[in-house]
N, C-alpha and C positions, 0 to 999 in steps of 0.2 A: 883434819878434824872438822866435824860438822856441828854447828850450834843450832839447837832447836828450842823453840819456846812455845808456851801455851798460855793464853790469857783467859780470864773469866771476869765477868762483872760489867757494869755499865757506868758511864761517867756520872749519872745522877742517882746511882744506887749506893748501897752502904759502903762498898769498897771495890777496888780493882785488885786482882791477884794475878801474878805471873810466876810461872815455873820455867826456869832456863836450864837447859841441859847442854853439856859439851864444853863447859868452861874448864880449862885445866886447873890443877891445884896450884896454889901460890900465886894466883892472878889477883892483883889488887882490886878490891870491890869496896868502895867507900860510900857509906850512907851520906856523908856530907856532900860528896860530889853529885850523887843522885838527887838530893834535896835541892842543890844549887841549880841543877839542870831543870828540875820541875819548876823552880821559881822563874828561870829564863823563859820557859815555855808559857807560863802564865802571862808574861808581859809581852808576848810576841803579837804580831799582826793577826787580827781577827779574833782576839780574845774579848769576851764580853765583860760587862760590868761586874758580874759575880766573881770573875777571876781576880779582881782587885781585892776582894775581901776574903776569899778562901785561901787557906794556907795548906797546901799539900805537903805531906811528909811521908817518906817511905819507912816501912818496917821490914827488915830483913830477918826472916824467921828460921832459915836453915841454909846450909851450904857455904856459910862465910863465918870464919872465926878470926877475930883481931884484924879485920879488913882484908883478909886473904881467903880466897876460895879454897874449899876442901877437895874439890874435884868431883863432888857429888852434885845433884841438882840444887839450884839456888831458888828459894821461894821468897818472893817479896809481896808486900801488900801496900796499897795506898788507901788509907782510910778517909772516907768523906765525912769530915767532922760536922758538916751542916745537915747530913741526911736525916738524923733523928728529929731535928727541929722542923725540917720541911715535911717529914712524914706525919708528925703530929698535926701540923696545919692542914695537910691534905685529908686526914682521916677524922677530923673533928666533926661534931654534930652541929648542924645549923637549924635553929627553930624559928618559926614565924609565929609571933604571938597573935597576930590578927587571924590567921587561918588555922592556928593551933596544929600545925604540921611541922614535922622535923625531917631532916634528911641527912644522911651521912655522905660526905664526899668532898670534893674540891671546893676551895673557898673562892675560886674565880670562875 
């Protein structure tokens, strides 16, 4: 049996998505286990300061019922809870009262 996966998204985007095919039915897939694995990853060597405040959490949207795989493709998402807050900061308008000009863009 061959396991295939497809991922989409970026670490600083709104979410990461994965589709996993080839997992047999009745294979244990635990949200709790995946969340614990993500937490271990956040604390590993090379993680930056943001990793200490971000709390990744997986959402299993299909292919798993009662912690057991159905045999069909498994779809999971990891939502970046900080993305909307960061996006608002990136896209806000900055005005200079002396020059009476405004610009839209990054704050740094």
